[in-house]
N, C-alpha and C positions, 0 to 999 in steps of 0.2 A: 678564538682558542678556548678548547673544551677539557674540562678537565673532570674525573671520575674517582673516587676512592673506590681502590680494589684491595679487600686486605688491608694489609700497613702500608699500601703502596697510593700514592696520589699519581694518576695517571697522567700525563699530557697528550691530547691526540683528536684527532678530524677525522670526521667522516661524513664525506663529499659521493654526490653522482645520484643514480638515479635510484629512490628510494626503494622502489620492491625488484631491484635486480639484484643478480646474485653478489655475495662480498668477495674483496678482497683485501688480504691483512695483509702489510707490509711491515718488515722487520729490520729494523739498522742495522747498520756494521758498530763496531765498537769506535767509539770516540765520534758518534756521529750522531743527528737528530732526524726525526722522521722529514727534513725537508729533502734530503737525501733523495726522497721517492716524488721530486716534486711534477720530475718529466715522466713519471709512471703514471701518476695522479692524473695529469691533464691527457693521458692517451686514450687514459682507460674510463674516465668517468662518465664517456657519452654511452657505454654500454654495462657498467657494472656501477656495484656501490661501493668507494674506494674507503677502505680505514686506514690509518696511520697511526703510527702512537710512538712513545717517546721510550725507548726502553730503562728499566731500572734503573737508577744512579745516571741518565745521560736528560741528554735536552732541559727540557721543565717538568719530568717529571722527579718525582722525590729522590732521596739518596737516602736510604734507609743503611744503618751500618754493613759491613762487609763482613764477612766474605759471601759472595752469591753462588749461585749452582746454576747449572743448565736446567734442571730440575725446575728452582725456584721460577729463572727467566719463562721456562716454558708455563708454569702456571701463571703467571703473571695475564702470557695470553690468553687461556681457557677463564680465568677470573673476567678480564677485561670482555669476553664475547659472553660471558654470561652476565654482567650489569649490564649490557647494551643489551641482552633479550637477542643475542642473534643465535640459532641454533650450530648455523655451520658454515663455511668456508671458503676460499682458498687461500692459501698461504705462501707468502714469498718471500723470502730472505735472505740475505746476502751477508757473508764471511759469518761473525758471530748470528746474525738471525739466520742462516743457513743451519749453523749448529742448535738454534733454537727448534727449525723445522724439524730437524732430525728429530729429537727429542718427541717433537708434539705426533709426529709419523708414528713412534714405536711407544706411546703413550696416550694419546688422545686423538686417536686417530679416526671415531665416529663422529669428533667435531669437523672435521677436515673432507673437502672432496679432492681435492691436488696439492701437489707439492710444488715449490718450486725451491732449488737453493743454487744460486749464486756464488761464485767465488768463495767455496766452501772446501773445506774438507774434513773426512770422519775425523781425524786428528791432527789438530793445529800444535804445529811447533812442538816443543820439548816443554819441561817442566823446568828444568835449565834454563831456557831461552825468557822464559815467561815471569823468572825470578829476577831475573837482572833488569830486565825491561820495567817492571814493578819499582826494584830499587832506584833504578836509573829517575822514573819517573815521579815519585816521593822527592828524589835529593834537588832534580832541576825543575821540575815543571814541566805540567804541557806545552805550553808557549815555547820551549825550547828546543822542542822536538817537530815544531811544527813544518817547519819549509823539507826535514828528511822526509816526513810523513808525506809528505804532498808529493815527493820525489817517488815514495814506493809506490804509491797509488795510484798516481796517474803517470802515463808515458812522457817519454818527452817531447814529442813533437805536438802531442794534445795541449799539454803544458804551453807549449811554444804560440801555440795559437788559440789558446782558450784563457788565458789569463784571470779574468773574472772567477771561472769556476774554480782555479786554482784557489784564489784569491777565498771563496768561498768554502771549502773542505777545509784550508787552516783555520779560518773563524770557528767551524763547527768544530774540530777539534779543538780549540786553544781557550774555547769556553764550555768545554764538557769538564762539568766536577771531578777534581783529583778523586776523592773517596770514592765517588761511582765507578771512574772509569779503572783503576785498580783491582774494586770488587767485582769487576768482570772480567778483568784479566785472570782471576784468583779461579773464576766460572772457568775458561777457557783452557785455563793449566792443568785443571784438573777433570777435563772431559774426554771420553774418548769412547768412539762410537764403531772402532774399526770392529771389535765382538759382535755388534748388535745389529749393524745398519742394513744388511741383507733381508731381516724381517720383517720391513719396513714392507708393505702391501698397497699403499696408497700412488693414483698414476704419479709418477715425479717425472719434471723433468728437473735436467742439471747443467748450469751456464759456468762455462769456465771463460780464463781470460789466455790467450798464447803467451801474453808478456806480463804476466802477472807474475812477480817477484815474490810476493807476500805468503799467496795458496799457489801454488803452480797448478797447471792444469792438470798435470799426473794426477792430484788429486781428487779432480772432477771426476777424471776418465775411473780411476777408481772406484768414486762414487756410483755413475751409472754401468759400472760392471757388476758391482753387489747389488744394487737395488731392483729385483725384479722388473723388468719392461721399462725401465727408465729410457728416457730421451735424453740424448746429450749435444748440448750446442756448444761451439766454443769461437768465440770472438775475438778479434783483434784489438784488444784492451791489456791494460795494466789490470788493480785490483778493482778499482770500483766503475766495472763496465757499464752499468746500468747510466752512471755521468759523462763517461766518454764516449759510450757509442750506443744513448738513448734509441736512436731508427730501428737498428738490428735488436736491441734488447728487446724493443714492446714488443718489434712485429714477432719475436720466439716467443713471449711472453701471452701476447695475445690467441698467437696460433694454437698454441698448448692451451690455453683454458676454455678455447670455445671450440676443440675438434671433438 
């Protein structure tokens, strides 16, 4: 376990792989931690330096008082790179992590060589949806919602054949600090990159899930159409495409990063 103080934040992170290789930083989705990227780390460590971190308010990273903003979550990534003495990196984020990637592509493009935006959208949900979710989670707690969340994030056939992954996804969600989860919900509620995402000029890969009910593939196609020169890949998965289809996901990721 490694920790760094980055501004007001004590960040839990892992840096593995080849010491002199290009760095790939992975950003987790809402209600998870950096262990969601274990399969990607294992696939990339032989040719890259892999940096994973728990987002503010998630995992073992500290939980400052909210609300948070996407600008703040993006600033945490830049601060982590600064603290580790890393000038430039590739970035891969899923869902909330993808929105962080959009902010970085617009406001810190000089620090990144390429972006991978997975199962994400320029605008996720509505203000009303997020406020309803925040109220429900505060009232009932995260454990009460974990079964429904797993059904939303992973397709039915995958859940049937991979119960261990389902249980780990539920555990990640249930152990997410409620205040951190709510504060990140507030960040997502207030973020809208639809007017600006076309200004991203970094080489970008957009990955979507054909069966994703949380962020439909149409949202991924919109991103790929708006970002000049973006590549688009659609996998036969629900929301957590990197967990449900690790080999296709890793193949798309490695081809893009090494092309």
